[in-house]
N, C-alpha and C positions, 0 to 999 in steps of 0.2 A: 519464331523464325519463319520467314516466308521464302518460298522458292517457286519458280515458274515451271520447272520441268518435273513432271510427275515421276520420271525415272529416278529422281533423287530421293523419293520418299523413303525407301528402306534405309538408306544411309543416314538421312536426317533423323528418322525415328530412333536409329541406333545410338544417337547422341543423347537421347533423353535420359535424365536422371530422375528416378522415381523414389529414391530412398527417403525414409523419414529422416529429417535433419533436426539438430538441436535448437536452431533458431529460425525465426521467420525471415524471409527475404526483405532486405531494406530498399532495394531498387531493382529496376529491370533494364536489361540491355536488349536492343532489337537488331536482328541480323536478317539479311536477305541474300539469296543466291539467285541472280538473274541470268537470263539467257538460256539457250538450249544447245549444248555441244561445246561452246567456248563460254565459260561461266565467269561472272564477276561477283565479288563478295562485297557487301555493304555492311557497315557497322554504324548504327544510328543515322542511316542515310548517307554516310560518307563512303565513297568507294575506296577500298583498301587493297584490292587485287583484281586483275582482269586477265582474260585469256587463259583460264584455268581448265584443266580436265576435271571430271567429276570428283575423283579421289582427292585432287589438289584442293578443290573448292571446299569440300567437307573438312579436310585437314586444316585449312586456313581458318574456318569458323571455330573448330575445336581449339586451335592455338590461340586465337583472339580471346576466347572465353577464359582459357587458362591464364592468360596474361592479365586480364581484368581482375580475376580473383586474386592473383598474386599482388597486383597493385593495391587493391582495396585492403587486403589483410595486412600487407606490409605497412601501410599508412596507419593502421590501427595498432601497430606494435607487435604483430605476430611475426614469428620467424618460420620460414618454410624449409623443409628438408625432403630429400628423396627417400621415402620409407613407406612402410605399410603398417596397418594395425589389424590384428586378428584377435578373436575371442577364443581363449583356450581355458578350459576348466574354470569357467565363470570369471576369468580375468581378462584384461585387455593387454595384449602383448604388442609392444612397439618393435618392429622388425627392421633392422638396418643391415648394411654390409654389401659384400661382393655380389651375392646372388639372392637378394631379398625377394624378388618377384617369384623365382622358382620355389622358394621356401613357402611363401604365402599361397602359391598355387597348390603345393602339396597339402598344406593345411586345409584348403578349400576342398580338395578331393577327399580328405579324411572326414569331412563333415563339419569342420569348424567354420564359423562365419567370419568372413574377411570384410572389414569396413571399407578398406581401400588399400591399394598397393602402388600408388603413383606418387602422390605428395601428401605430406602431413604439415599442419600448422600448429605451432605451440607458443604459449605465453604463460609465464608462471609455471604452475604444475599441471596445466591442462593441455591436452593435445586433441586434435580432430583431423580426420582424413579429408582430403579433397573428394567429394562424392563422385562416384563413377557410375556409368550405366549398369554395371554388375553389382553395385552396392544395394543392399536391401534396407539397411539401417545404419546411420552414422551418429556417433555419440561424441560429446565433449566431456572430457574428464581426465583423471590421472591414469597413466599406465601402471599396471601392477608388476610388469617385468619388461626388460629390454633384451632382445636377442640380437646378437651381432653375428651375422652369417659370414663365414670365411670358406674359401676353397681349401679342402684338405687332400692329403695324398693317400690316406688309408680309410678305415671304416669310419662311418659318421660318429661324431662324439659331441657331447654337450658338457661344457665345463663352466662353473661359476667364475666370474671375473670381477675385478675391482671396479669401483665407480669411475676411476680415471680412464680406463679403457672404454667404458660405455660413453662417457662424455666425449672422448676423442673421436669415437666412431660417429656420434651424432654431429659433432662439429664438421667432420669431413663430408657428411651428407647434406649439409645446409646449402641452400640455393643462394648464389651471390646476390647481395642487396646493398642498398645505400647505408645500412646501419653500420656503425663503427665496429671493428672486430671485437673490441672488449665487450660491447653490448651483446653481440652474438654469442660469445663464450659464456657470458653470464646467463643468458637464456638457456643454453645447453645444460649448464650446471643446475639451474633451478628445476628443469624438467627431469633430468636423468641422474642427478648426483646422489639421490637417496632412494633409488629404485634398484631392486635386485637385477643383476645383469648376468647374462650367459653368452658364452661363445659356442656357436654350433659350427663344426667343421664337417663339410659334406663333399 
């Protein structure tokens, strides 16, 4: 990524992902933020936005990168969902639900490694997080459990749930795509239908 204004350096570097990832990159995308004060964003040399403040320019780049990842993996048959993955007791836990980010933030504070808490992509029985600047290591593989986080009115509880509730929660978290609804449902069943599920109310 190229930028003209040195004042943008901290924000640009904050976008960097340094996590170990399960596969090598297949291609590169090139971005530029030009100007000083009123910025323009270019993707592969094409101007995609102009007249932006610094925060808007960096946000535009982050959004374009996210969209390109979504496009590429969707074409490869992957389904995206708003969720996170954390490592707990040597297992990989897929975290879904009303307050999933707060839950993964708590796990992080408790010393558990969080691979990501923005988007996940899954195909068959494998799932991987969208790498984030905060990620140290991202893996591709099966989840050992799924946690569905719900808002509760009393003390925090953790209850085993049937696979149907887990699949329903995953389906509700999927990102809209061109794939037929039946295919999306099948993907959710393939990933979560045979995994231990828990409902956490907090």
